[in-house]
N, C-alpha and C positions, 0 to 999 in steps of 0.2 A: 238271783243266786248264781255264783260261779258253778260250773259243772264239776270241777275238781280243785283241790287245794294244794296238792303236792306233786312235784315232778317225779318221775320214776328215778330211783337211785341206781345209776349206772356209772361205770368208770370208763372213761375214754382211753383209747390206746394210741400210741404214736406209730405202731406198726414197725416193720423192719425198714431198713434203708432201701431195699428193693421196692417195697410197697410205696414208700414216699416218692421214689424216683419214677414209678409208673404213674402216679397221680400228676407229677410235674410233666411227664411225657405227654399226658392227655392234652396239656396246654401248649407245650413247646412244639409238638409236631405240626398242628395246624397253623400256629403262628409262623413257624419256619417255612411251611408250605406257602403261606400267603406272601411272605417276603421274597422268597426265591422265585415264585411264579410271577410276582409283580416285576422283578428285576429282569428275568431272562425269558419269561413266557412268550413274549412277542417273537423272539428269535426261534422258538421251538415249533412254530407253525401248527401243523395238524396234531403234534404231540404236546400241545400246551397243557394237557391234563397229566402228563407223566410225572410231575412232582406232586401235584395236589391230591390226586386220587390215591396213590400209594401211602401218602401221609395219613389219610383218613382210614385206610385199611389197617394200618399199624395202630391207630387210635382205637379202632374197634377191637383189635386183638388184646390190647392192653386193658381196655374196659372190661372185656370178658373175664380176664383174670381177676380184676378187682371185684366184679359182680359175683364171681364164684366164691371168692374169699369172704365176701360180706354176707351173701344170702344163703349159700350152701354149706361152706366149711365153718362159718361162724368164727373166723379167725380173729375178728376185731371185737367180739362181744356185742352186746346189745347197743352200746353207745356208738360203736363204729370206730373208724380210723380218723384221728384228728392230729394235726401237727402244725407247727408254726414255721414259716419260711424265714421271715425277718420282721423287725419292727418298722412299720411304714411311716407313721406320723407320731413322733414324740413331741408334744406341744403342751407342756405343763400337765394339767389334769386330763387333757384330751390325748389319749394314746390309742392308736389303732395299729393292729398287726396284720400282716398278710397271712391269714390262717386258712387252711384247707381241711375239708372233712368229707368222709365217705361213710354214710350210714345206710340203713335199709332204703329210705326214701330216695337218697342220692343214687343208689345202685339201680333202683327201679327206673328212675329217670334216665340213667345211662343206657339201659337196655334199649329204650325207644330212641333217644337222641343219637347214639352212635350207630345203631343198626339202620335206621331210616336214613340218617345222614350219609352213611357209607353207600347205601344203595342209590340215593339221589346223585351222588358223585359219579357212580358207575353209569347210571342212566344218562347223565349229562354228556358223556363221551359221544354217544350217538346223536342226542338231541341237538347239541351245539356244534356238531361237526362242521357245518358250513358257515358258521357265524365268524366274521373276521375279528370280533372282539372276544373270542372264547378265552384267551389268556386272562383278560380282566375278570371274566365270569368265574373261572376256577380260583383265581386269587381271592375274589370276594366270598366265594363259598367257603374257602378255608378260614377266612377271617370271621365269617359268621359262626362257623363251628367252634373256633377258639372262644368267641364271645359267649356262646351258649354254654359251653363246657365250664367256663369260668363262673358263670351264673350258678350252675348246678353245684360246683365244687366249693364255692365260697363259704366261709364259716363265720362271717360276720356281716352286719347289714351294710356297712360302707363299701366293702369289697363287692357285695351283691349289687349295690347301686351302680358302681362303676361298670360292672358287667352288664347290668340292665341298660345303661346308656350305650355301651358298645354294641349290644344287640340291636338297639334302635338305629344306630349309625349304619351298621352293616346291612340291615334290612332296607334302609333308605338307598344304599348303593345298589342292592340287588333289584328292588322294585323299579328303580329308575335306570336299570342297565341299558335299555334302549333309549337313552336320554334324548336322542334326536326326535323321537316321537313326543309331541307335546303332551299327549295323554299320559305317557309313562312318567314324564318329568313332573306333571301335576300330581299324579298318584303318589309318587315318592315324597313330594313335598307335603301332601295331605297327611300321609302316614306319619311323617316326622313331626309335624305340628300338632296333630291330634294326640299323639303319644306324649308330647311335652305337657299337655294339660294334666294327664294322669300322673306323669312323673313328678310334677310340681307337688301334688298331694303326697306322693310317696316320699319325696325329700323332706317335707314337713313332718311326716310321721317318724322318719329316722331322727330328725332333730328333737322331736318330742320324747322319743325313747332315751336319747342321750341326756337330755336335761332332767329326766325323771330318775334314771338309775345310774347314769355316769359311765355306761359301757355300751358297746354295740356288738359284743360277742354273743352268738346265739345262745350258748349254754347259760351264760350269766343272765341275759335278758329274760329267757324263758323261766328262770327260777325267781329272779328278783321282782319282776313286774307282778306276777300273780301273788307273790308274798306281800307286796305293798298293798294290793287290793284287799287281801285278807286282813291285813293289820289296820286298814283304814287310813294308811298314809296317803293314798290317792283315792279319789271318788270313782264310782262306777262309770260316771259320764266321761271322766278323763280316759279311762281304759277304752271305752267305746269310741271316743274321738281318735285315739291312736290307731285302733283297728280299722276304722273307716278311712283314715288317711292312707294306711297301707293298702287297703282295698281299692282306693282310687288309682294307685299304680297298677293293680291287677286289672281293673276295668279297662285302662288304656291298652295295656299290652295284650290282654286276651280279648279285646274288642267287644266288650259288653256295653249294653245301653247305658249312657247315651254316647259313648265314645266308640261305637261300633262302625262308624261310617267309613273308616279308612280301609277296612279289610277287603270288602268287595272290589274296591278300586285297585288294590294290590295285585289283582289279576293281570295288570298291564306288564308285569315282569314275566320272564320266561317261565314255562310250566314247571321245571324243576324247582324254581324259587317258590312257586305256589305250594308245591308238595312240602318243601322244607319249612316254610313259614307256617302254613296252615295245618300241617299234619302233626309233626313231631316236636317242634322246637319252639319258636318264638311265642306263638299264641298259647302254648301250655305254660309259659312262664308265670302268668298270673295265677293259674290254678296251683302251681308249685309254691308260689309265695304264700297263699292263704293256707295251704296244707302245712308248709314249713312252720308258719307262725301259729299253728293250732293251739299251743298253750295260751297264747294271748287272746285269740278269738273265743276260747273256751270260757274266759272270764266275762264275756259280754254277749249274752243272748240277743241283745238288741242288734249288735253288729252282725251276728249270724243270721238274724231275720232279714236284715238288709241284703246280705249276700244271697239268701234264698229268693227274695223278691226280685232282685236284679236278674239273677240267673233264670228264673221262671219266665219273666217278661221277655227277655232276650230270646229264650228258647222258642216261645210261641211266635214272636214277631218275625224272627229270621225264617222259621219254617213257612210262615204265611207268604213271605216275599219270594221264597224259593219256588213256589208253585208256578209263577208266571214268567220267570226269567228264561230267555232264549239262549243266552251264552252258556255253553256247557260248563265253563270254569266258574261263572258267577253262581250257577246253581250249587256247585260244590262249595263255593265260598260261603254262601248263606247257610248251607248245611253245616259247615264248620262253626259258624256263629251259634247255630241251634244246639249242636252237640256240646260246645263249650258251656252254653247255658245249662245243659243237663248236669255238667260237672259242678258248676257253682251252685246249682239247685241242691245237689247232694252235699256239698260242703256246708251249705246253709242249714240243713237239717241235722248236721252232725255225722253224716255217713261218709267219713273221710276215706276209708279204705275203698268203698265202691267208687268214689270220685276218682281216685288214683287208678283203680282198676279200669275204669272207662277211659281214662287218659291213655293208658297203655294200649288197649284194644283199638281205640280210635286212631292212635298214631299209626298203626299198621294198616287198617282198612282204608283210612282216609288218604294215607300216602299212596296206597294202591290205586285209589280212585283218581287222584290228581295225576299220577304218572300215567294211568290209563287214558285219561282225557288228553294228555299230551301226545300219546300214541295215536289217538283218533285224529287229533289236529294235524299231526305229521302225515297221517295217511291221506287226508283230504286236502293237503297242501294249504295249511294254515287257516282253514275255515273253522270258526268257533260257533256259528249260529246253528243250533240243532234243527231248525226248520229247513236247513240246506243239507241235511244228512239223511239218514234212514237207509235200511237194507244193508247195513255194513257187516252184519254178523257172519256172512259167508266169506267176505273178503279179508277180514282181519280177525281170524278165529281166536288167536291167543289173547289179543286185546279184549275181545268180546267175553270170553270165558272168565278171564281174571276180573274184569269190571263187573260181571254178573256176581262173582263171589263177593266182591267188595260191596255191592248193592244189597245183597242178601244179608251181609254182616251188619251193615249200618241200619238196615230195617229191623234187625233183632230177630231174625229167623233162626231157630235152633237147627243144628248145634254149632252155628258159626259164632265168632268171637263176640260180636256186639250183643247177642242175645244174653249172655251171661252177665256182662257188666251192666247193661241197661236194666235187666230184671232185678239185679241187686239194688240199683238206685231206686227203682219204683217200689220194690218190696220194703226196703229200709224206711223209705219216706212214709209208707202206710203204717208200718209197725211202730214207728216212733211218734205217731199221732199227727202227722202232717198229711191228712187226707186230701186237702186241696192241692198239695204238691203232687201227690200220686195221680189225682184226676187230671191235672194239666199235663203231667208226663204221659199219661195214656193217650190223651188227645194228640200230643206232639208225635207219639209213636205212629199213629195212623197217618199223620201228615208226612212224616219222614218216609214211610213206605210208599206213599202216593207220589211225592215229588221225585224220589229216586227212580221209581219204575216208569214215571213219565220221561225222565232222562234216558233210561234204557230203551224205552219204546221209540222215542223220537230219533235216537241216535242209531240204533242197531236194527230195529224191526220195521215192518211195513214196507211200502214202496220206497224206492230210492228218490231222494230229492237233490242229489248231488249235482253240481254244475256239469253239464254235458262235456265240457272240455276237461274237467277234472276226473270224471268217471273212469276213463280207461287207465288212468295213472294211479288209482288207489292201490296201495300195497301195504303189507304188514311191515312193522318197524324192524330194524336190525336187532340182533341178539343182545347188543349192549343196552337196548331199551326193553325188549320183551323179557330178558333174563331177570332184571329186578322185579318186573311185574309178577313173574311166576314165583320168585322167592318171597315176595310180600304176600302172595295169595296163601302161602302155607300158614303163617301165623294168623292171618285173617280167618282161617278155618279152625285152627287148633288151639290158639293161645288162650281163648276164653275158657275152654274146658280144662286145659292144662293148669291154669292158674286159679280158676274159680270154682272147681268142683272138689268136694261137695260145697254147696253154697254156704257162705258165712264162715267157713273153716278151711277153705282151700289154701294153696300155697301163698297167694297174695296176702291173705289174712295173717298167715304165720309170719311172713316176712315183715309186714308193716306193724305187727302188734307192738313192738317196742316203741314205735314212734307215736301211735295213736291210741294205744290200749287204755290209758287212764281216762281219756275223754269218752271213747266209745263204750267203755264199761259202764260209766255213769249214765250215758244216754240210753243204753240198752236195758238198764234196770227197769223191770216191770214190763218189758216187751215180750217176755217168754210166754205169757199166757196165750198169745196168739197161736203158738204152736199147737195147742190142744184143739183149736177150732179148725184145723186143716186149712188155715188161711194161706199158707205158702202155695198150696196147689191151686187155689183160686187165683192168687195174684199172678202166678206163672201162666196159667191158662188164659187169663185176661190179657196179659202182655203179648202172648203169641197170637191170640185171636185178633186183636186190633191191628197188628202188623199184617196178618194175612188179609184182613179186610182192605187195608190200604193197597196191598199188592193187587188184589182182584179188581178193585175199582180202576187202578192204573192200567191193568191189562185190558179191561173192558174199553177204556177210552183210547188208549194209545197202542194197543196190540201187543202180541207176544209170539214171536216166531210165526208159524203159519197157522196156529190153532185159533188165534183171535185176530181178526183184521182191525186196524185202527178205525175209529169212528170220528172223522173230522167234523162231520155235520153235527153230531151230538156235542162235541167239544165247543163248536161255534155257537150252538144254541145255549149251552150252559154259560158261556162267556157273555152272550148278549143279555141273558136273564140276570146275571150277577155283574153287570157292567160296572157298578160303583165299586164293590169290593175288588173286582179285577183291576180297575185302574189304580186303586190305592196300592194294591200289591205290586203291580207293574212299575209304579213310580216310587217304590221302596218306602211307602208310608210318608213320602214327602220330607223325609229327614234331611236330605241334601238340599232341598229347596228352603227348608226352614233355616238351616245353617247358613245358606247363601243370604237369606233375608237378614238374619240377625248379625252375622259377623262380617259380611261383605258390604251389604247395602246400608243397614243401620249403623254398624260399626264403622264403615267407611265415612258415613256422614258425620258421625261424632268425631272421628279422627280429623276430618277436614275442618270442622268447627274449632277443635282444639288447636289445629295448626294455624288457623286464622288468628285466634286469640294469642297464640305464642308469638306470631310474626308481628301483629299490629299492636298488641298491648304490652306483652312482656318485652319483646325485642324493641318495640317502639319506645317504651319508657327508658330502657337502658341506652338505646341510641340517642334519645332526646337529651339525656343528661350529658352524654359524651359530646353532642353537638353544641350544647350550651357552654360547656367547659371550653371546648375548642374555640367557639366564637368569642367568649370573654378573653381568653388568652390571646387571640389574634388582635383584639382591640387594645389590650394593655401593652402588647408588644410594640405598638406604635410610639409609646413614650420612651422606649429604651433606644435613644439615638446614638449613644456613645460620645456625645459632645459635652465638655465640662460646663460651657456657658449655659446650655439648656438645663443641666441639673441645678446650676446655681440659680437660674431664674425660677425653677420649680421650688427650690428651698425658700427663696425670697417670697414667692407667692404664698407658700405654706405659712411662713411667719406672719405675713400680712393678714391672712385669714384668722390665725390664732389671735393676733392683736385686736382685730376688729371684734372677734367673738368675746374676748376678755373685756373690752371697753363696753360692749353691749350689756354684759352681765353686771359689771360694776355700776353702770348708769341706772339699772333697775333697782 
């Protein structure tokens, strides 16, 4: 049974010319910044950022106005601001326009994308100060922002797909920025190829939508497709197929199992790239896609179940791998995979608002953690192995405090941001009847606290393991780097309470009600009985308790300030006892090895066999016919001498043969 049958009746507005101009400015500014920086950035030397960074600051200011108009002033109504720029593809029945829209979901995404994007740009001024290719870096950053903003602002599926591919291209450029490093070049190629697998499914899904309803505009698709399911014009399995094809694109872009393998390798890019891709922008695109297409997924409980299963498995798998990684950025990368799994887990059970709420809080505290890791790497002169750190909290105090805030937030410790969004996901899962999702989420909460405070312990606490030559040169990062850390720490502390209190009726719920209300109202029907049992208090207490347990265990094993010394002997003993699981986790569940076996070795062998067949059989047959024709022609050419007497002799011989043949036939 579909969850609801009718879309909410709202009337879209085109807004004023100023509003439309600001929407276009969100796209024009980063695109112009990209073009100008690419043209003249090399000549600007140390000031290569002087075009790109102000462009994104202006984007942020314009976005703030649109966010205020949409979420606070309600200037565009429940449907939001929608307008058409021009007709893009007029081809008979296939017509696609360049349409843009800003509704509540778009505005919430703009909060994260523009704010974190702007702070990443500012942070990069200091981080990339000594890189000779910084002009390229800032140009790529602006291009990435243009692509991501186009993705969020697009109002039809084809324009969304174009932006989707541009995001993939710009991420390829950023991940492979240090292209002279073989590892960076391979990581960029891996990200690009793996994403193409998901994008192929996404493209098929868009084609299926067009062939079914004859339009790609969001508003039309979200009304017509559910109506066709209700009328029986299309079967439920067809709706499920369309949703799963769209979800394939989300799996690739948001790095969910089995297309998750590109994201950890993306750490080869500069740290600001990691923050931009892993925190606030690219990896959230898949979550945004499923949330945007919620009227379609609402018609297919089977598709939602697949979303929940994929998210849950990814959540556990990535958290388990994060336990044993030594590279500080890789721990955070697998943490991102796990937290994205949390979001898809919430989407799959129908908790759409908690999923977007966690997207927002995660964007800020994960951006903080990635930029903080960059500050640590900068302080210890490009070292990323946590086993070669330790004791840094006294030397880089601002970085330490801000990363501690980020770690507490992601661990779900109240009253920090992650507590509110994580608790809503777990609570909604339980109350909607998905007890197994709640139980797995609780386990992952313990794992998250454990691996994050393992990171804090090995990086900041206990004795110093820093290289003796590097030790005297450890220093705090410049204000261009620590400033964004302090600014990101503020929402990491406050935004959860500001948007999520009181639970289930906070600002985030009020804002997103027009987008998700029909679905969530149906899903929450019958869940109110839990309130009488005091279940909310139990769920909240369980969520906090398991996070605290994970923290205490991590402090016991890896130390915390001077109150608890790290216990390397105990860690070594546990590792030896659990050697099998440890090796599986350390080797990332062998997914990279499996992919190498399937696609490089087996796939390579199949490709070589097909190549042999093509060269020796297909080409051989074609070339054989050509050789036969050429040889025959060469032989026949010998009789074309150009002499009349030879031709006369040939005619006489032919007549003789005919005469003899005729006499032979008559004689019989």
